[in-house]
N, C-alpha and C positions, 0 to 999 in steps of 0.2 A: 466291522467286522467278525471276522466270525471265530468259534472257540473250535483246539484241537483239544476233541474226547479224548487221542492218544498219551497226552501229555495233563489231565486230569487226578489231581491226588486224590480226593477223597469220593467221586460218582454218583454225588451230592445228588442229581437229578434221578439216576435210574432207581433213588428210593427213595426221591421226595413226591416224583409226578407222576401220574395219571396217565399210561400214554394207552391214549384213544386212536384206535383207526374208523376210518368210513367200509362202507364191504368194500365199492371198488380198489381202497388198495391193500385188505385182508384178501381181496381174491387177485390181487395177485402176485399178492409172495409163493413159498416155496411149500409145500406138505407141512415139511419141517419149520421153514419160521409160522406158517400158518397153528404148528402145536403148538405155541410158549401162548399164547392167546387164547384166552378166552370168549365166545358169542355173546353179548348182553341180554341178547333174549335165552340166554343157556342159566344167564347167572340168574333169570328173571322165574324160568321155572325151576330151578334148583328151591327155590324158596319159596313157588306154588304152585306147590306137582299137578294142581287139578287145573292152572293153564297151559295144557303140554297140547293142546288140539290149537292154543294158536300162534303157536309157534312162528310159522310162517307174516302173523301178521304181524307181533312185535320184531320178526327181520327188516321186514320195510319201514314200521316207526321205526327204530336205532340203527336207518339206513348210514345216517354220519355218522352216528359214533357209534357201529355197528362190535364193533370185540371189543377187549381192553386184555393189556401185555398182564400176563401170570406174571406174581410177584414167589418170593421161596421164602420160608420160614424167617430169614430174618429181613424180610422187606423191602429183601431187593429186588428187582426185575430178574428173572429168572435164564437173561439172554448179558448178564453181567459173572466173568469170567471171577470171580473174588479173591483166588489167589495171585492173578496180575492187577488186580481190575481195571480189564478191559474187555467190548462189548463183545458177545463170540459171530453176533451178525452186521456187526460197525459195515460194509460190502448194505448190507439190505435192510438196515436196519428201518423202519417204520419215516414218512416226514415229519412229524413231529420232534421226534429227535434231532433227526438234520434240517431244521430250521429254527433249532436252540441258538436264542441269541446271545450275547455274552454279557449284558447287564438281567436276562433271567439267570445266565451261569451265575453271576459273583452274588446276586439276592440272595439265591436256592444254599448257597456253601456256604454266607450269613446265618439265611437259618439252621443250615447245620450247627453250626460254630457256635448259639446263642446256648 
């Protein structure tokens, strides 16, 4: 049985989870959705600017975990509307969000209340 994210009361997974997508999934997103991610190679190069010449290598190396969803200053996914607690890209959300299982949702909610 799945989880109805539209009935979620605290959007815990939107704060607790690191949302990572593969290169192929990232490339399937619209430019608007892509802008809510940061490529792993860019994160690495931000920390180590001397590696900029190796960007293509890192893009290939991180192809399975190519990009991660950005978080806002409160730690929530940037796609979460905190007034309504609804996902602004729900219909086009990453597969990891859509594949979330009821037991994982329950576990995350318990972590957030303890």
